[in-house]
C-alpha positions as CSV (number, residue, x, y, z in Angstrom):
1,M,85.7,-38.8,-53.1
2,I,85.6,-35.1,-52.3
3,L,85.3,-34.2,-56.0
4,S,82.4,-36.6,-56.5
5,T,80.6,-35.2,-53.4
6,I,81.0,-31.7,-54.8
7,M,79.7,-32.8,-58.1
8,V,76.6,-34.3,-56.5
9,I,75.9,-31.2,-54.5
10,G,76.4,-29.0,-57.5
11,S,74.1,-31.2,-59.6
12,I,71.4,-31.0,-57.0
13,F,71.7,-27.2,-56.8
14,L,71.5,-26.9,-60.6
15,M,68.4,-29.0,-60.7
16,L,66.8,-26.9,-58.0
17,F,67.8,-23.7,-59.9
18,G,66.2,-25.1,-63.0
19,I,63.0,-25.9,-61.1
20,I,62.8,-22.4,-59.5
21,I,63.6,-20.6,-62.8
22,G,61.0,-22.9,-64.6
23,G,58.3,-21.2,-62.6
24,D,56.1,-24.0,-61.3
25,I,57.4,-26.1,-58.5
26,G,54.2,-28.1,-58.4
27,L,55.1,-29.6,-61.8
28,S,58.6,-30.6,-60.5
29,F,57.6,-32.5,-57.4
30,N,55.1,-35.3,-56.9
31,L,54.9,-36.9,-53.5
32,P,53.4,-40.2,-54.7
33,A,56.0,-40.7,-57.3
34,A,58.8,-39.9,-54.9
35,V,57.4,-42.3,-52.2
36,L,57.0,-45.0,-54.8
37,V,60.5,-44.7,-56.2
38,I,62.2,-44.5,-52.8
39,G,60.0,-47.2,-51.3
40,L,60.5,-49.7,-54.1
41,A,64.2,-49.1,-54.2
42,S,64.5,-49.4,-50.4
43,L,62.5,-52.6,-50.2
44,S,64.4,-54.1,-53.1
45,T,67.7,-53.3,-51.4
46,I,66.6,-54.8,-48.1
47,G,65.4,-58.0,-49.8
48,A,68.6,-58.3,-51.8
49,K,70.8,-57.6,-48.8
50,A,69.0,-60.4,-46.8
51,V,69.8,-62.9,-49.6
52,K,73.3,-61.7,-50.3
53,T,75.1,-60.2,-47.3
54,D,78.2,-59.0,-49.2
55,L,76.1,-56.7,-51.4
56,D,77.1,-53.1,-51.8
57,S,73.8,-51.6,-50.6
58,L,74.3,-48.1,-51.8
59,Q,75.1,-49.1,-55.3
60,Y,72.2,-51.6,-55.4
61,F,69.8,-48.9,-54.1
62,G,70.8,-46.6,-57.0
63,E,70.2,-49.3,-59.6
64,S,66.9,-50.2,-57.9
65,A,65.9,-46.6,-57.9
66,A,66.2,-46.4,-61.7
67,R,64.1,-49.5,-62.2
68,A,61.5,-48.2,-59.6
69,G,61.4,-44.9,-61.6
70,W,60.3,-46.8,-64.7
71,I,57.7,-48.8,-62.7
72,A,56.4,-45.4,-61.5
73,F,56.3,-44.2,-65.1
74,F,54.2,-47.1,-66.2
75,I,51.8,-46.8,-63.3
76,G,51.3,-43.1,-64.0
77,L,50.8,-43.9,-67.7
78,V,48.1,-46.4,-66.9
79,M,46.4,-44.1,-64.4
80,T,46.5,-41.2,-66.9
81,S,45.0,-43.2,-69.7
82,G,42.3,-44.4,-67.4
83,L,41.4,-40.8,-66.5
84,L,41.3,-39.6,-70.1
85,Q,37.7,-40.8,-70.6
86,N,36.5,-38.9,-67.5
87,E,38.3,-35.6,-68.2
88,A,36.4,-33.1,-70.2
89,N,39.1,-30.5,-70.6
90,L,42.0,-32.3,-72.2
91,I,43.9,-29.1,-73.0
92,E,44.6,-28.4,-69.3
93,F,44.7,-32.0,-68.1
94,L,47.0,-33.8,-70.5
95,P,50.2,-31.6,-70.3
96,R,50.2,-31.6,-66.5
97,A,49.6,-35.3,-66.3
98,I,52.3,-36.1,-68.8
99,S,54.8,-33.9,-66.9
100,I,54.0,-35.8,-63.7
101,I,54.4,-39.1,-65.4
102,F,58.0,-38.4,-66.3
103,L,58.9,-37.5,-62.7
104,G,59.3,-41.2,-61.7
105,P,62.2,-41.9,-64.0
106,L,63.7,-38.6,-63.2
107,Y,63.7,-39.3,-59.5
108,G,65.1,-42.8,-60.1
109,Y,68.0,-41.6,-62.3
110,V,68.8,-38.7,-59.9
111,L,69.2,-41.3,-57.1
112,T,71.2,-43.5,-59.3
113,F,73.5,-40.7,-60.3
114,S,74.0,-39.5,-56.8
115,N,74.7,-43.0,-55.4
116,K,77.3,-43.8,-58.2
117,N,79.2,-40.6,-57.4
118,F,79.2,-41.3,-53.7
119,V,80.3,-44.9,-54.1
120,T,83.4,-44.1,-56.2
């Protein structure tokens, strides 16, 4: 348990180090994606816990977070493709939009990884 906690904390610090060294923190954090992933995973866990009381909530939250990350990805993909017609400067818009689209699955899998290490 202690080793898995140390691994999770170390992983978080390594991700933060990569974000800081990468240069643009704005490309690494997107509040709507984070709220969507955490919100969907939380609501899914609450609903599942109401139906099945012996459910391991922490593990189910992690699995739901991964699914919610992919839902956030597809929502971002649809929104970006809808904005492509209105955007005149694709050279600046597209790389930033694509990097934000991939944040949903990243957040989902980070929560999944963290929860699996805390559960064991």
